[in-house]
C-alpha positions in Angstrom: -32.0 30.1 31.9 -32.0 28.8 28.4 -34.9 26.3 28.3 -37.5 25.9 25.6 -41.0 26.5 26.6 -43.1 23.4 26.4 -46.4 25.4 26.9 -47.9 28.5 25.4 -49.8 29.2 28.5 -50.0 28.0 32.1 -53.3 28.3 33.9 -53.2 28.3 37.7 -56.6 27.3 39.3 -56.6 27.7 43.0 -58.8 29.5 45.5 -55.7 30.3 47.6 -54.4 33.7 46.3 -51.0 33.1 48.1 -50.5 29.8 46.4 -51.3 31.3 42.9 -48.9 34.2 43.7 -46.1 31.9 44.8 -46.6 29.6 41.8 -46.6 32.5 39.4 -43.4 34.0 40.9 -41.8 30.6 40.7 -42.8 30.1 37.0 -41.5 33.6 36.2 -38.3 32.9 38.1 -37.8 29.8 36.0 -37.8 31.9 32.9 -41.2 30.8 31.4 -41.9 33.2 28.6 -45.6 32.3 27.9 -48.7 33.7 29.5 -49.6 32.8 33.1 -53.2 33.1 34.1 -54.5 32.8 37.7 -58.1 31.9 38.4 -59.8 31.3 41.8 -62.0 28.4 41.0 -63.0 25.7 38.5 -66.0 27.6 37.1 -63.9 30.6 36.1 -61.2 28.3 34.7 -63.8 26.5 32.6 -65.3 29.8 31.4 -61.9 31.0 30.4 -61.0 27.8 28.6 -64.4 27.6 26.9 -64.3 31.2 25.7 -60.8 30.7 24.3 -61.8 27.5 22.4 -64.9 29.2 20.9 -63.0 32.3 19.8 -61.9 32.1 16.2 -58.2 32.3 16.4 -55.4 31.9 13.9 -54.3 28.3 13.9 -51.2 27.8 16.0 -49.5 24.5 15.5 -48.6 23.0 18.8 -50.7 25.4 21.0 -50.5 23.7 24.4 -51.6 24.8 27.8 -50.6 23.5 31.2 -53.4 23.6 33.9 -52.4 23.3 37.6 -55.7 22.5 39.1 -56.4 22.5 42.9 -58.6 19.7 44.0 -60.4 21.3 46.9 -61.9 24.7 46.3 -65.0 26.1 48.0 -66.9 27.2 44.9 -66.3 24.9 41.9 -63.7 22.4 42.9 -61.3 20.3 40.7 -63.8 17.4 40.4 -66.5 19.7 39.0 -64.0 21.3 36.6 -63.0 17.8 35.4 -66.6 16.7 34.8 -67.0 19.6 32.4 -63.5 19.2 30.8 -64.1 15.5 30.0 -67.0 16.6 27.8 -64.6 18.2 25.3 -63.7 16.3 22.2 -60.3 14.5 22.1 -58.7 17.1 19.9 -59.5 19.9 22.4 -58.5 17.8 25.4 -55.1 17.1 23.8 -54.3 20.8 23.8 -54.1 20.7 27.6 -52.1 18.9 30.3 -54.1 18.8 33.5 -52.1 18.4 36.7 -54.0 18.1 39.9 -52.5 19.8 42.9 -53.6 19.5 46.5 -52.3 19.4 50.1 -54.3 16.2 50.6 -52.3 13.0 51.0 -55.5 11.0 51.7 -55.9 7.9 49.5 -59.6 8.8 48.9 -58.4 11.9 47.1 -55.4 10.3 45.3 -56.8 6.9 44.2 -59.7 8.1 42.0 -57.4 10.5 40.2 -55.2 7.7 38.9 -58.2 6.4 37.0 -58.9 9.6 35.1 -56.9 9.7 31.9 -57.3 13.5 31.6 -55.2 13.9 34.7 -51.5 13.6 33.9 -50.2 13.8 37.5 -51.1 14.4 41.1 -48.8 16.7 43.1 -48.8 17.4 46.8 -48.5 21.2 47.5 -46.3 23.0 47.7 -44.7 22.3 44.3 -40.9 22.2 44.5 -38.7 24.3 42.2 -37.4 21.1 40.5 -40.8 19.7 40.0 -42.1 23.0 38.6 -39.1 23.1 36.2 -39.9 19.6 35.1 -43.6 20.5 34.5 -42.7 23.5 32.4 -39.8 22.2 30.4 -40.1 18.4 30.5 
């Protein structure tokens, strides 16, 4: 497929190993050429993101990362991750697109997310091929 990558890296944050595996396979199948990272909870995702922000790296213009963040995880869930993420400065937050993913269709889960500017979208699992293509390539 001849698409232009919109992202340098995609970070999959989900405690379900099978979901991460399926999403990674789908992303690779769609021809994504960047790095795909799978992490099992919000704490490890925050540690990963924080350590990459703090590392001195050569400036890369347009360095952008897509984060597919599960809402419900037993250790550090999506809400806990967001509370920490929202503390970053605007310049740092703009390097990420956070997409919340969940199997929940309950309004108590969905409604609060629409009020959080850091969340770009809420997707019900599983993510379809067409929706994943749209996320990756626009």
